[in-house]
N, C-alpha and C positions, 0 to 999 in steps of 0.2 A: 593880249595875243600869245604873251610869256606865257599865262596860265593856259591860257587851249593844249599850246603844242607840249608845256608838260603835262595834263591831263592825255594828248593823243596818245605821248612818249610811251604814259605809262599804264595806256590798251596794249601798245603793241609790245612793252615788255610781260606782259601777264598772260597776250595770247603766243609770246615763244616757251615764259613759262610751264604755260600748261601744257602744251602742246596743243591743240586745240583743231577741234576737223572741225570743216565745215559743212560738210556732207550729213545726209538722213537718213534717213530706210524712208522710197519711195512707194512703198505698203503701207505705208505707218502716217504719213506724215504727206502731204501734196506743200508745197509752194509754194512763192508768183512772186518772181523776182521783181517782173515788168511793171504789178500794178501797183494803181493808186489803191488805199485803199482808203471809201469816204462811209463815216459813219452816223449821221444824227439820233442825235437820244434825248432820252427825256426822264429828269431823275430826280432823285428824291435821298435829304441828307436827313444824319440825326444828330446833333452833337452836344453828349451827357457827363459833364463833372459830377461827382458823388462823392459828400467827404462826409466824413461821419471819424467822432470822437471815439482815443482812447480810451476803455476801463480802465481809474486810479487802480478801482477797489474793486475783490469781488461783489455782483453784487450790486452796482453801479449801473444807472440806469446812460443809454446815452439813445444820440437824434442825428438821424443823416438833413442831413442839404445834401436839395438836387435841386443844378440845374440847371436848365436847357436855353438853346437862343430862338431864336420867331426865325424860323426856317424853312419854308416851304419848296411846292416843286423847283428842280428848272429844267431848261432845255439846248439845248446845244450841238454843236460837229464835232464830230474827233475826225486823226485822220491818220494812217499808217503808211512809210514807203522808207522803201531795205529795212534800215536797223533804229532808226527815228519812232515814234509815236512820242503826238501829243493831243493834245485839241484848249476847245474854248466851250463858256459855258454864262446865261444866264439864266437869273432867278425871276417866278415872275414875281406879281407885284402882293402882297401882305393886306386882304385886309381890311378897314372898319372896325370894324371889326372883335379882328381876331389881333385889333393891337391892345387894345382895350383889354385883352382878353390877357395875351402871353404876353402886351412891348414891343418893340421894334428894333428890329437888328439889320446888320451888316454883314455881304461877307466878301468874301474873297480868297479866292485859289489858285491855285495857281499845278501842273501833275505835267511832268515830261518823266521819261524811259525814253533808255540808249540803247539796244542791246549790241552790243560788243562783240559778241562771239554765241555758237549756242547753246557755251553752257554760263554764259552771264549778261547776266540784265543790269544793267546802273537806272532805278529809279528817284526822282525826287520831287516834295511833294511839300509846296506850303500853303499854308492855311489862315488866314485872318479870318478873326468874331471878335465884332459888340453886340454889345446888349441880350440880358439874359434876363429871363425869371427861376421864382424860386417855387417849385413845385411844389416843393416840399411844406409850404407857408401853411396851410390845415392842420397839419396837424398836433402842431405844437399851439399852436392861434388858433383856441375853437370856432371866436367870436366871424372868423370869416368862412368858414364850413356855410355854405348856405348861398354865399354872394354872388351875384354876379358874376367880380372881377375879382378873384381872391384871394390872385396869386403878387405876391414881391413883385414891384421889378425895379431890375439893375444897371441902365442903361450906361453906364460907367465903365462895367466889367468886362474886362477886351482881352484878349488867347490868343493867343499864336503858336502855332504846330510847324516844325518847317522841321524835316526828315531827307535819310538821303540813305537811300537803303543800297544792299549787292544782294540777288541771288543768286543761286552757283547749283545746276543742274547735272545733272550725275547721270542723267539718260536721255541729254536731250535728241538722237539721235531716235528716236521712237514716241514720245512726250512730249508734245508739243505745249510748252508755259504760254505761247504765242497765238495759238490759236484760238482757245477762250475768252482769252484779256483784251489782244484788241482782232480779232478776225483778221489776222495780215496771215495767218498759214489757215489748213485743216487738218482736224485729224481726221485719216481716214476707218483707223481702227483702234480699241481700248487698250489703252498702254497706260502706267503708271513708271512713278518714279520718286527717287528720293533725290531733296531741295536744302538749301545752308542758306541763312538768310543770316547776314552784319545789319546791324546800322548805326544811323548817330542823326540824335536827336535834338533841337531845342524846347521845350514847351514855356511857354509864361498865363503866367494868372495878372491882368493885374486889376481893382478896383479903386475910387475919389475913398470909400472904408474897409469895416475888415468884410472878408468874408461871412465870415459868420456872426447871422440874427442878434442880436442885445438878448431876447427872450431867453435860446440857451445856452449864450457864450458860456456858461458856468461848468459847462457839459466839459470846453475843450480847455477847461486848466490856464495857464499865464499863457498859453501859444495862440488863444483864442480870436488872438482883435488881430491876426495878420492881414493883409493890409495888401500883399508884392507878394511874387511866389515865380521862380525859377526854377527850373530843371533841364541840365545838358544830359540828357543818358547815352549811352550808347550798349550794343551790349549782341548778340550770337542764340542767335536760333534753329535749331536739327526743322524738317521741315517732312512732311507729306503730300503727294500728290498725287494725280487724275485725272484721268474722263473713259468714259461709258461711249459705247455709241451705238448707233442701230441704224444703219442705212447714211443717212444724212442727219440727222436727230445726235443729239450728246447731251452728257452727263458731269460738270469737273466737282472737284474740294480741292482746295489746299492749303491743308495750316500749319504753320508755325506752331510751333511753344520752345519759348525760350529762361532768359537768361539778364533786365541790367543791371550797371554799373552808372547807376543814379550822384549829378553832384548838388545837390540843395544849395537854392542863398530864398534867404525872406526878409521880408522890416513886415512893421507895422508901422499908423499909419502917424507920421509924426520922425521919425529915427530912421535917420539915413544909414545906419549903421546898419550892415547884411552878419546875418547870421548864416552860414557854413554847414555841411553834413555829406560826406556817404553812405549809398544805401545803400543793398540789391533786393530787387526785384520781379515778380517773373513777366511776363509780358505774352501776349499770344496774338498773332496774326489770320486770322481765316477769311478767304475768296473763297467764292462759290460762279459756278455761272451757270444756264439751262439756255438749248439751244438748238436752233437749224441750220444747215452752216454746211453751204453751194456750194463748188464750184466758184458763183457768181455773186449771186445775192445770200443773203445774212438777217435774221436774227434773234435774238436772246436777252435774258436777264440778269441780268448782273452783281452780284450786293460782295461785299468787300467792308468789314470787320478788322479794324484797332486798338487790339484794346491794352490800355497801357495799368497799368501799377503802379501808383505813388506808394511812395512809402516818409514821409516825415516825422522822427517825433513832433513834431504838432499836434497833427491828424493823418487819418486815413485819405488818399485821392483816390476813388476808381474812376479814372478818362478814358473816353468812346468815343470812335470817329466809325461813322458806318456811312455807308454810301450805298445806292440801292439805285441798280438807272434800268430801259430800255433800247433798246441798239436796235435801229433795223441800218442795213448800207448794202451797198452793189463791192465793187473791185474792179475800177476801171485801167485800163490802159494810160498809166503816168506823160502825161505830158513832157514832147518831143525837149521842151524846154529845159523843160527839171529833172532829167534825164542829163543831158547836153553839164547842165552843173554839177550837179552833182558828181557825174563822173571824173569831169575835171578838180570840184574839190581832194575824190579819196586819190589821186593821179599825183596833186601836188604837193597831199599831203602822210600819206603812207604808198612806203617805204613798197615796191611789187611784191615782192615774198607775203606780205597780208595784206594785198588786198581781196582778193578770194572769201578773206572774212565778210571783207562789208555789202558782199552781192555782187 
């Protein structure tokens, strides 16, 4: 409870310092403070871990290793109410033939958004995936070419990705970020604006044996047998976003480009002493949404790509997470009991002068 109160007080202090407005230009944005947004969705996720050796001398050959889990589409439902967005999803069953070719994977994901004000969004993401296949197997083991099941499976390989991000909007009175990604508002006219993204994340990759296959490990030098790697990163990324509208149809694009400060720790099998180092690397976050957004009904496609360049001394790692989903939903009158609970919570925890930020 003390942590919750601390976060609430921090949010209130932020509102006071930034003097954020709760008003919008109603010619550009339509709000729905008395609605509960209900949106079933179909989704597809792709996660790729690409490892590549550094050439130690001019002319040295390199070999990339590409790991990917066997994750098919899923389905779920998302809700948006006042300043909170959350969703729950489920995976479809993988058929037996696919498991023979690409292995068996499991996934756990959680996403939560809190709109502290019109200008400030906080978002928490957690992803845990186990079971990967090496899609590069045939590039260095030619005996696998033409085989029915050519890829090496790594059921022991496990990754986690935990990220906390904040997005500050410089033009929230006319450009609505949430209209295209949570559908809790509606963009009526085309608008754009600058954004600023700050984030912190923990990314781990572990396995029972080295990530790099024995056949090409010599290209990776003394650290080619790493089997445990974690990176704690934090960074800042300016961005730009905009929505084009034509009647009730819309197209939104948001791009962030920035730098990450990364703290690495990694070890080799049988060695419990971790090597540590700090690095600076680039990052990119790209989001697109297209669809139909009416006052009551909406539908659309969303694509979110989170791209991390990890640069430890051992070898290059490009870690990408792409999530695509089709959303269809409605804005419904919120249940009275939900309104009462929300209003009571606001009156209990939020000082009177800041309550209008909570809708």
